[in-house]
Rosetta silent file (secondary structure, phi, psi, omega in degrees, C-alpha in Angstrom):
SEQUENCE: XXXXXXXXXXXXXXXXXXXXXXXXXXXXXXXXXXXXXXXXXXXXXXXXXXXXXXXXXXXXXXXXXXXXXXXXXXXXXXXXXXXXXXXXXXXXXXXXXXXXXXXXXXXXXXXXXXXXXXXXXXXXXXXXXXXXXXXXXXXXXXXXXXXXXXXXXXXXXXXXXXXXXXXXXXXXXXXXXXXXXXXXXXXXXXXXXXXXXXXXXXXXXXXXXXXXXXXXXXXXXXXXXXXXXXXXXXXXXXXXXXXXXXXXXXXXXXXXXXXXXXXXXXXX
SCORE:     score description
SCORE:     0.000 S_00000001
   1 L     0.000  134.981  175.864   -7.200    1.649 -140.344 S_00000001
   2 L  -103.075  162.090  179.771   -3.730    2.481 -139.095 S_00000001
   3 E  -123.295  119.260 -176.030   -0.593    2.678 -141.277 S_00000001
   4 E  -119.759  150.997  170.539    2.599    1.103 -139.985 S_00000001
   5 E  -115.997  128.300 -177.389    6.188    0.854 -141.107 S_00000001
   6 E  -131.529  158.606 -178.419    8.229   -2.206 -140.198 S_00000001
   7 L  -126.228  119.007  177.411   11.727   -3.533 -140.871 S_00000001
   8 L   -61.971  134.918  179.013   12.320   -7.341 -141.247 S_00000001
   9 L   -77.210   45.198 -174.406   14.948   -8.548 -138.767 S_00000001
  10 L   -61.933  -27.183 -176.021   17.035  -10.198 -141.546 S_00000001
  11 L  -116.224   20.105 -178.639   20.299   -9.052 -139.879 S_00000001
  12 L   -60.921  136.530  173.010   19.102   -9.308 -136.232 S_00000001
  13 L  -168.442  164.882  172.052   21.748  -10.162 -133.683 S_00000001
  14 L  -114.147  100.939 -177.639   23.004   -8.853 -130.312 S_00000001
  15 L  -103.530  -10.170  177.047   26.546   -7.790 -131.077 S_00000001
  16 L  -153.854  179.594 -178.985   26.916   -5.149 -128.390 S_00000001
  17 L  -129.723  113.604  177.224   25.054   -3.855 -125.322 S_00000001
  18 L  -120.146    6.596  174.550   23.353   -0.474 -125.251 S_00000001
  19 L  -155.038  160.946 -174.546   20.536   -1.326 -122.750 S_00000001
  20 L   -64.381  -12.654 -178.491   20.343   -3.727 -119.831 S_00000001
  21 L   -84.148  -15.239 -170.415   18.390   -6.306 -121.854 S_00000001
  22 L   -93.726  129.537  173.642   21.220   -6.900 -124.364 S_00000001
  23 L  -133.992   98.514 -178.903   23.799   -9.593 -123.620 S_00000001
  24 L   -55.713  -22.034  177.059   26.190  -10.325 -126.461 S_00000001
  25 L   -73.811  -14.589  179.396   27.145  -13.543 -124.708 S_00000001
  26 L   -89.385  134.721 -179.725   23.758  -15.090 -125.210 S_00000001
  27 L   -70.574  152.218  178.511   23.137  -16.741 -128.582 S_00000001
  28 L  -120.035  156.663  179.697   20.425  -15.375 -130.933 S_00000001
  29 L  -123.452   96.230 -179.344   18.294  -17.119 -133.549 S_00000001
  30 H   -57.264  -40.287  179.864   17.755  -14.854 -136.530 S_00000001
  31 H   -61.377  -41.852  174.241   15.347  -17.341 -138.072 S_00000001
  32 H   -59.885  -48.076 -179.578   13.179  -17.320 -134.909 S_00000001
  33 H   -57.239  -41.239  178.590   13.354  -13.540 -134.712 S_00000001
  34 H   -67.377  -43.782  178.268   12.010  -13.381 -138.371 S_00000001
  35 H   -61.308  -41.714  179.388    9.205  -15.887 -137.645 S_00000001
  36 H   -69.160  -36.814  177.234    8.046  -13.936 -134.574 S_00000001
  37 H   -66.339  -44.155  178.255    8.212  -10.680 -136.518 S_00000001
  38 H   -59.357  -39.059  177.053    6.244  -12.166 -139.409 S_00000001
  39 H   -62.712  -42.836 -178.629    3.464  -13.237 -137.058 S_00000001
  40 H   -64.572  -49.572  178.718    3.225   -9.669 -135.723 S_00000001
  41 H   -53.732  -51.699 -175.316    3.235   -8.175 -139.335 S_00000001
  42 H   -67.318  -30.130  176.940    0.495  -10.639 -140.460 S_00000001
  43 H   -64.383  -49.650  179.033   -1.559   -9.835 -137.346 S_00000001
  44 H   -50.392  -49.262 -175.858   -1.546   -6.139 -138.182 S_00000001
  45 H   -66.009  -38.978 -178.801   -2.785   -6.992 -141.691 S_00000001
  46 H   -63.375  -35.000 -176.551   -5.503   -9.379 -140.347 S_00000001
  47 L   -81.865    2.969  176.301   -6.744   -6.584 -138.122 S_00000001
  48 L    97.758    5.872 -176.897   -7.202   -4.357 -141.148 S_00000001
  49 L   -93.636  158.015  174.876   -4.134   -2.150 -140.945 S_00000001
  50 E   -92.855  135.580  179.775   -1.659   -1.243 -143.662 S_00000001
  51 E  -124.139  116.753  168.948    1.924   -2.363 -143.244 S_00000001
  52 E  -104.108  156.299 -175.336    4.782   -1.023 -145.403 S_00000001
  53 E  -118.075  136.681  170.274    8.350   -2.354 -145.217 S_00000001
  54 L  -104.759  124.935 -176.246   11.620   -0.587 -145.110 S_00000001
  55 L   -60.142  132.246  177.065   14.533   -2.788 -146.289 S_00000001
  56 L   -69.295  158.271 -176.619   17.004   -3.768 -143.541 S_00000001
  57 L  -118.062  130.918  175.216   20.654   -2.659 -143.969 S_00000001
  58 L   -53.783  136.766  179.502   23.577   -5.011 -143.361 S_00000001
  59 L    89.924   -2.472 -179.529   25.526   -4.020 -140.224 S_00000001
  60 L  -122.510   74.978 -173.152   22.499   -2.501 -138.553 S_00000001
  61 H   -63.454  -28.527 -177.441   21.097   -5.346 -136.391 S_00000001
  62 H   -86.624    4.187 -176.807   18.786   -3.022 -134.344 S_00000001
  63 H   -64.273  -21.293  177.017   16.944   -1.650 -137.433 S_00000001
  64 H   -56.872  -29.620 -177.464   14.069   -4.001 -136.701 S_00000001
  65 L   -82.755   73.611 -172.098   13.059   -1.604 -133.895 S_00000001
  66 H   -65.461  -22.267 -176.599   11.456    0.748 -136.412 S_00000001
  67 H   -58.059  -29.703 -176.458    9.688    2.800 -133.743 S_00000001
  68 H   -74.905  -10.734 -167.590   13.005    4.512 -133.006 S_00000001
  69 H   -80.324  -24.316 -178.093   13.548    5.745 -136.561 S_00000001
  70 E  -171.435  176.037  165.635   11.191    8.818 -136.540 S_00000001
  71 E  -126.403  130.119 -174.844    8.021   10.430 -135.346 S_00000001
  72 E  -127.766  116.291 -179.341    5.433   11.077 -138.001 S_00000001
  73 E  -136.680  126.465  175.823    2.343   13.305 -137.300 S_00000001
  74 L    59.658   37.051  175.500    0.083   14.959 -139.941 S_00000001
  75 L    77.475    7.308 -177.892    2.456   14.004 -142.765 S_00000001
  76 E  -109.474  136.354 -173.545    5.491   15.646 -141.079 S_00000001
  77 E  -128.440  122.679  173.564    8.424   13.415 -140.108 S_00000001
  78 E  -107.172  109.337 -170.097   11.093   14.245 -137.536 S_00000001
  79 E   -87.656  148.881 -171.796   13.750   11.589 -138.112 S_00000001
  80 L   -66.232  150.105  166.429   15.819   10.243 -135.242 S_00000001
  81 E  -120.623   98.170 -171.256   19.261   11.404 -134.118 S_00000001
  82 L   -73.081  145.121  177.800   20.491    8.395 -132.215 S_00000001
  83 L   -72.812  -41.095 -173.851   22.596    8.718 -129.037 S_00000001
  84 L   -91.561  136.803 -176.978   24.572    5.619 -129.535 S_00000001
  85 H   -56.990  -30.197 -175.205   27.008    5.334 -132.493 S_00000001
  86 H   -63.395  -17.981 -171.535   25.902    1.759 -133.263 S_00000001
  87 H  -116.511   -6.717 -171.905   22.469    2.999 -134.537 S_00000001
  88 L   -57.575  -35.082 -176.895   23.326    6.367 -136.113 S_00000001
  89 L   -73.019   -9.198  175.301   23.494    5.071 -139.696 S_00000001
  90 H   -65.356  -33.538 -172.645   19.850    4.070 -139.447 S_00000001
  91 H   -58.962  -37.863  179.470   18.693    7.645 -139.735 S_00000001
  92 H   -58.959  -40.886  179.261   19.717    7.929 -143.417 S_00000001
  93 H   -63.087  -37.395  176.671   17.482    5.030 -144.365 S_00000001
  94 H   -72.599  -40.236  175.460   14.432    6.624 -142.705 S_00000001
  95 H   -56.169  -46.758 -178.829   15.173   10.034 -144.167 S_00000001
  96 H   -65.950  -52.294 -177.119   15.229    8.484 -147.677 S_00000001
  97 H   -56.628  -51.795 -174.377   12.213    6.255 -147.170 S_00000001
  98 H   -68.745  -32.517  179.026    9.908    8.883 -145.656 S_00000001
  99 H   -70.504  -24.781 -175.458   10.930   11.529 -148.162 S_00000001
 100 H   -93.981   -7.212 -172.164   10.002    9.057 -151.014 S_00000001
 101 L  -129.960   47.426  160.672    6.709    7.903 -149.511 S_00000001
 102 L    96.795   -6.632  178.647    4.369   10.805 -149.103 S_00000001
 103 L   -80.487  130.202 -173.734    5.617   12.842 -146.093 S_00000001
 104 L   -78.353  -18.326 -179.601    5.445   16.492 -146.905 S_00000001
 105 E  -152.067  113.782 -174.679    8.191   17.710 -144.542 S_00000001
 106 E  -127.412  124.663  172.887   10.987   15.439 -143.543 S_00000001
 107 E  -152.104  157.744 -177.980   14.033   16.425 -141.457 S_00000001
 108 E   -88.707  142.340  178.906   16.427   14.932 -139.055 S_00000001
 109 L   -57.576  146.151  178.686   16.261   16.100 -135.429 S_00000001
 110 L   -78.839  -35.593 -177.406   18.879   18.525 -134.189 S_00000001
 111 L  -107.006  162.000  174.822   19.181   16.998 -130.693 S_00000001
 112 L   -54.287  126.505 -170.767   19.326   13.429 -129.693 S_00000001
 113 E  -155.310  120.594 -174.086   15.882   12.085 -130.390 S_00000001
 114 L  -111.761   52.127  165.328   14.925    8.453 -130.691 S_00000001
 115 H    56.222 -143.473 -178.898   11.648    8.751 -132.482 S_00000001
 116 H   -72.259   -1.701  167.389    8.512    6.981 -131.204 S_00000001
 117 H   -61.290  -42.199 -172.086   10.670    5.287 -128.690 S_00000001
 118 H  -118.358   -3.841  179.749   10.463    8.516 -126.690 S_00000001
 119 E  -126.917  114.598 -178.363    7.598   10.474 -128.460 S_00000001
 120 E  -119.178  120.306  179.380    4.009    9.071 -128.179 S_00000001
 121 E   -73.425  127.986 -179.771    1.117   10.866 -129.698 S_00000001
 122 E  -133.375   90.472 -175.602   -1.842   10.907 -127.301 S_00000001
 123 L    65.843 -121.877 -178.135   -4.799   12.697 -128.774 S_00000001
 124 L   -91.985    9.965 -177.419   -3.879   16.387 -129.150 S_00000001
 125 E  -134.674  163.929  179.358   -0.647   16.168 -127.212 S_00000001
 126 E  -115.157  127.361  167.269    2.734   14.371 -127.470 S_00000001
 127 E   -92.161  129.324 -167.693    4.082   12.555 -124.382 S_00000001
 128 E  -129.084  126.561 -179.279    7.858   12.755 -124.572 S_00000001
 129 E   -91.255  157.002  176.194   10.456   10.751 -122.625 S_00000001
 130 E  -156.586  168.871  179.230   13.927   11.789 -121.475 S_00000001
 131 L   123.840  -32.488  178.343   16.526   10.517 -119.061 S_00000001
 132 L  -129.052  -41.591 -171.019   18.476    7.991 -121.009 S_00000001
 133 L  -119.830  -57.667 -174.454   18.334    8.473 -124.815 S_00000001
 134 L   -87.309  133.202 -178.672   16.426   11.589 -125.914 S_00000001
 135 L   -70.664  142.538  178.751   17.743   15.046 -125.023 S_00000001
 136 L   -59.139  -29.581  177.891   15.318   17.265 -123.230 S_00000001
 137 H   -62.719  -27.165  178.103   15.927   19.965 -125.773 S_00000001
 138 H   -64.020  -21.805 -178.086   14.377   17.650 -128.356 S_00000001
 139 H   -67.431  -47.233  178.334   11.051   18.073 -126.587 S_00000001
 140 H   -66.940  -37.906  175.970   10.919   21.811 -127.550 S_00000001
 141 H   -63.084  -35.495  179.966   12.093   21.019 -131.039 S_00000001
 142 H   -73.040  -38.013  178.378    9.274   18.499 -131.517 S_00000001
 143 H   -62.368  -42.778 -179.804    6.674   20.942 -130.116 S_00000001
 144 H   -69.389  -43.401 -177.456    7.736   23.567 -132.633 S_00000001
 145 H   -64.974  -45.268 -179.306    7.994   21.156 -135.595 S_00000001
 146 H   -90.586  -14.571  176.653    4.590   19.533 -135.063 S_00000001
 147 L    70.632   37.991 -179.208    2.803   22.523 -133.584 S_00000001
 148 L  -132.033  153.171  176.173    1.488   20.421 -130.681 S_00000001
 149 E   -69.953  140.964  178.524    1.971   20.621 -126.884 S_00000001
 150 E  -115.704  124.404  179.239    4.695   18.285 -125.560 S_00000001
 151 E  -102.668  115.789 -179.552    4.551   16.915 -122.018 S_00000001
 152 E   -83.531  137.693 -179.285    8.023   15.962 -120.884 S_00000001
 153 E  -132.653  127.878 -173.603    8.368   12.793 -118.708 S_00000001
 154 E  -100.470  124.268 -178.786   11.609   11.710 -116.993 S_00000001
 155 E   -90.463  142.513 -176.391   12.587    8.044 -116.867 S_00000001
 156 L  -127.364   -9.667 -174.972   14.767    6.880 -113.959 S_00000001
 157 L  -110.613  117.547 -177.146   15.117    3.066 -114.224 S_00000001
 158 L   -58.154  -18.495 -179.933   17.661    2.030 -116.946 S_00000001
 159 L   -71.795  -22.113  176.176   15.559   -1.069 -117.773 S_00000001
 160 L  -119.949   80.291 -167.149   12.954    1.358 -119.208 S_00000001
 161 L   -86.711  -17.134  172.565   15.327    3.458 -121.181 S_00000001
 162 L  -117.249  153.427  175.448   12.601    4.613 -123.701 S_00000001
 163 H   -56.822  -38.734 -175.668    9.207    5.941 -122.988 S_00000001
 164 H   -79.198    7.760  165.316    7.580    3.170 -124.918 S_00000001
 165 H   -98.743   -7.140 -176.315    8.910    0.569 -122.558 S_00000001
 166 L  -123.267  -10.252 -177.334    7.187    2.245 -119.584 S_00000001
 167 E  -150.582  139.188  173.354    4.020    3.729 -121.069 S_00000001
 168 E  -127.647  138.489  175.839    1.529    2.875 -123.852 S_00000001
 169 E   -90.232  123.242  179.940   -1.209    5.012 -125.346 S_00000001
 170 L   -87.813  -43.131  171.541   -4.426    3.056 -125.500 S_00000001
 171 L  -156.709 -169.096 -176.991   -6.658    5.699 -127.103 S_00000001
 172 L   -58.164  -25.266 -170.075   -6.885    9.547 -127.067 S_00000001
 173 L  -120.114   -8.959 -174.557   -7.748    9.715 -123.441 S_00000001
 174 L  -126.836  136.984  172.712   -6.372    6.544 -121.772 S_00000001
 175 E  -128.285  170.559  167.245   -2.829    5.297 -121.244 S_00000001
 176 E  -128.323  143.496 -178.213   -1.219    2.521 -119.261 S_00000001
 177 E  -156.491  170.617  178.356    2.102    2.918 -117.459 S_00000001
 178 L  -111.400  104.289 -176.136    4.438    1.728 -114.763 S_00000001
 179 H   -54.642  -31.669 -179.092    4.853    4.458 -112.057 S_00000001
 180 H   -63.243  -16.217 -179.672    8.177    2.995 -110.927 S_00000001
 181 H   -82.085  -12.605 -170.158    9.871    3.986 -114.135 S_00000001
 182 E  -115.710  161.622  167.824    9.320    7.773 -113.628 S_00000001
 183 L   -66.615  165.011  179.028   10.386   10.539 -111.348 S_00000001
 184 H   -59.841  -43.239  179.439    7.972   11.734 -108.693 S_00000001
 185 H   -59.173  -46.743 -179.443    7.256   14.918 -110.722 S_00000001
 186 H   -65.918  -38.633  174.055    6.468   12.862 -113.814 S_00000001
 187 H   -56.192  -46.957  178.430    4.223   10.561 -111.862 S_00000001
 188 H   -60.403  -40.584  179.574    2.253   13.548 -110.663 S_00000001
 189 H   -59.603  -47.468 -177.856    1.839   14.793 -114.215 S_00000001
 190 H   -65.752  -39.634 -179.310    0.538   11.442 -115.376 S_00000001
 191 H   -61.829  -44.293 -178.701   -1.830   11.118 -112.376 S_00000001
 192 H   -69.026  -44.884 -174.770   -3.275   14.568 -113.279 S_00000001
 193 H   -77.122  -30.616 -172.019   -3.588   14.043 -117.010 S_00000001
 194 L  -133.958   70.423  176.953   -4.779   10.359 -116.849 S_00000001
 195 L   -63.119  -17.331 -177.491   -6.658    9.741 -113.574 S_00000001
 196 L  -105.794   17.807 -175.939   -8.188    6.604 -115.190 S_00000001
 197 L   -64.704  157.490  175.448   -5.010    5.141 -116.448 S_00000001
 198 E   -90.831  128.480 -177.497   -4.264    1.435 -116.360 S_00000001
 199 E  -104.192  121.093 -176.083   -1.492    0.902 -113.953 S_00000001
 200 L   -84.177  146.308  168.785    1.057   -1.853 -114.590 S_00000001
 201 L   -75.068  165.104  175.335    2.638   -3.949 -111.825 S_00000001
 202 H   -63.332  -37.156  177.519    6.389   -4.268 -111.617 S_00000001
 203 H   -66.752  -38.411  177.667    6.091   -7.904 -112.830 S_00000001
 204 H   -70.745  -38.000  177.158    4.104   -6.938 -115.943 S_00000001
 205 H   -60.031  -37.618 -177.023    6.459   -4.041 -116.668 S_00000001
 206 H   -65.628  -24.057  177.863    9.395   -6.436 -116.429 S_00000001
 207 L   -83.915    5.572 -172.254    7.965   -8.607 -119.252 S_00000001
 208 L    70.087   25.998 -178.420    7.934   -5.520 -121.550 S_00000001
 209 L   -63.645  -16.610 -176.691    4.159   -5.535 -121.214 S_00000001
 210 L   -93.338   -2.888  175.881    3.972   -1.812 -121.740 S_00000001
 211 L   -90.117   72.135 -167.756    5.750   -2.000 -125.034 S_00000001
 212 L  -120.690  160.569  175.770    2.330   -2.416 -126.720 S_00000001
 213 E  -121.167  125.905  178.150    0.361   -1.294 -129.736 S_00000001
 214 E  -122.011  135.130  168.872   -3.265   -0.155 -129.522 S_00000001
 215 L   -98.973   14.170 -176.608   -5.630    0.758 -132.409 S_00000001
 216 L    97.397  -18.705  178.442   -8.171    1.940 -129.971 S_00000001
 217 L  -128.394  -62.216  176.607   -9.814   -1.486 -129.697 S_00000001
 218 E   -83.171  138.894  172.608   -7.132   -4.207 -130.007 S_00000001
 219 E  -127.254  117.515 -178.695   -4.042   -4.017 -127.866 S_00000001
 220 E   -96.497  121.434 -176.736   -1.142   -6.196 -128.865 S_00000001
 221 E  -150.126  163.274  175.536    1.351   -6.795 -126.008 S_00000001
 222 E   -50.476  129.968 -174.334    3.692   -9.473 -124.645 S_00000001
 223 L   -64.202  -18.798 -174.509    1.732  -12.573 -123.721 S_00000001
 224 L   -80.545  -11.556  177.677    3.605  -12.833 -120.390 S_00000001
 225 L   -77.594   58.020 -168.851    1.961   -9.567 -119.135 S_00000001
 226 H   -60.601  -36.262  177.972   -0.993  -11.512 -117.772 S_00000001
 227 H   -65.265  -44.541  175.859   -2.054   -8.880 -115.265 S_00000001
 228 H   -63.197  -41.426 -177.993   -2.214   -6.129 -117.914 S_00000001
 229 H   -60.615  -43.510  178.603   -4.147   -8.433 -120.226 S_00000001
 230 H   -63.289  -42.193  179.153   -6.799   -8.968 -117.515 S_00000001
 231 H   -64.916  -42.041  179.550   -6.998   -5.279 -116.843 S_00000001
 232 H   -66.053  -37.866  175.461   -7.388   -4.356 -120.501 S_00000001
 233 H   -61.369  -42.790  176.736  -10.164   -6.913 -120.886 S_00000001
 234 H   -63.299  -30.278 -179.515  -11.958   -5.388 -117.962 S_00000001
 235 L   -84.908    0.132  179.405  -11.705   -1.943 -119.547 S_00000001
 236 L    93.878    6.321  178.029  -13.329   -3.180 -122.762 S_00000001
 237 L   -86.490  164.590  177.076  -10.209   -3.508 -124.869 S_00000001
 238 E  -114.188   91.957 -173.894   -9.421   -6.658 -126.800 S_00000001
 239 E   -80.441  143.826 -178.761   -5.855   -7.651 -125.757 S_00000001
 240 E  -125.862  121.649 -175.128   -3.862  -10.009 -127.977 S_00000001
 241 E   -86.420  138.992 -178.167   -0.761  -11.709 -126.465 S_00000001
 242 E  -123.846  148.898  173.136    2.377  -11.851 -128.570 S_00000001
 243 L  -110.853   97.029  174.384    5.599  -13.928 -128.304 S_00000001
 244 L  -117.516   39.843 -173.501    8.505  -11.780 -129.330 S_00000001
 245 H   -60.116  -28.729 -177.923   10.944  -13.460 -126.950 S_00000001
 246 H   -76.607  -39.027  179.342   13.834  -13.473 -129.427 S_00000001
 247 H   -73.637  -17.757  177.240   13.534   -9.781 -130.200 S_00000001
 248 H   -71.432  -20.565  174.420   13.361   -8.979 -126.575 S_00000001
 249 L   -55.476  -28.304  174.545   17.013  -10.088 -126.396 S_00000001
 250 L   -90.120   -2.710  179.363   17.705   -6.731 -128.115 S_00000001
 251 L    91.542   23.331 -179.796   15.611   -4.778 -125.719 S_00000001
 252 L  -139.909  158.458  174.349   12.422   -4.451 -127.842 S_00000001
 253 L  -140.049 -137.453 -169.966    8.994   -5.959 -128.275 S_00000001
 254 L   -55.577  -59.530 -175.281    5.725   -5.123 -129.966 S_00000001
 255 H   -66.633  -31.990 -176.949    5.803   -1.350 -130.131 S_00000001
 256 H   -67.350  -24.105 -179.453    9.526   -1.157 -130.822 S_00000001
 257 H   -80.511   -0.811 -171.992    8.929   -3.083 -134.027 S_00000001
 258 L  -136.472  127.663  170.083    6.516   -0.566 -135.502 S_00000001
 259 E  -107.087  124.893 -179.796    6.526    3.078 -136.581 S_00000001
 260 E   -85.494  132.240  179.362    3.134    4.610 -137.111 S_00000001
 261 E  -101.074  106.111 -178.695    2.730    6.781 -140.197 S_00000001
 262 L  -100.506  112.799 -178.735    0.148    9.479 -139.514 S_00000001
 263 L   -88.949  171.639 -176.267   -0.717   11.372 -142.665 S_00000001
 264 H   -65.075  153.965  178.394   -2.177   14.841 -143.082 S_00000001
 265 H    71.224   16.102 -179.264   -5.761   15.548 -142.348 S_00000001
 266 H    83.258   -8.474  178.709   -6.022   12.751 -139.799 S_00000001
 267 L   -61.870  136.475 -178.974   -5.789   10.036 -142.454 S_00000001
 268 L  -100.691    0.000    0.000   -3.965    6.942 -141.134 S_00000001
């Protein structure tokens, strides 16, 4: 069983643009965003996982993208320090909630750090993104705070502004990623660490197909990523296609909507 934290998109809207996917000129449907989000929440529960909810805050339309709020490993929580002013007030809500719900050590990051958007736990290491949002110095801070090795990966394509838009962890030893989102050095690192990785096509990456959640068996990802779905099935995973088209207008999909809470002693 995994333990997830989510935020209902009750105030969802695209009021500004801080990534290439956001266009304030396009209308949004908050009711549809809520319905798509509720489907995802209910799916996690049906799969046997625990879902806790953090109340949304008026004036923070991007709070639904809970993955960006923090990174939680072994009961320790490093809360985000957002780069863009539009999202900075979200940090206080995560600091309060995580402090009141069982985390034994909670603090806000010193450097720009956008939580699980850029920090993905992969077995005994953390894969960490930089290039657009998270400061490279935050990688060293996370390594010290969590006591785990951190592998830095540099993103180069603004469409894939967070690591979780270009790479997904499937289990402790397998990832899937889009090589075109990374520098040559980062691609070489990934090839060395994960020679059996699932490689996404440019078309599947562009559907946000890598913004996925895996519990080691089931992989929830955008339904339009048909090539990835076929590859995952061939690898023995159980892919489940999701329609989060309304939330994609804000530059987020399946993974963006969920923060995993990893408690001490390996308990999920």
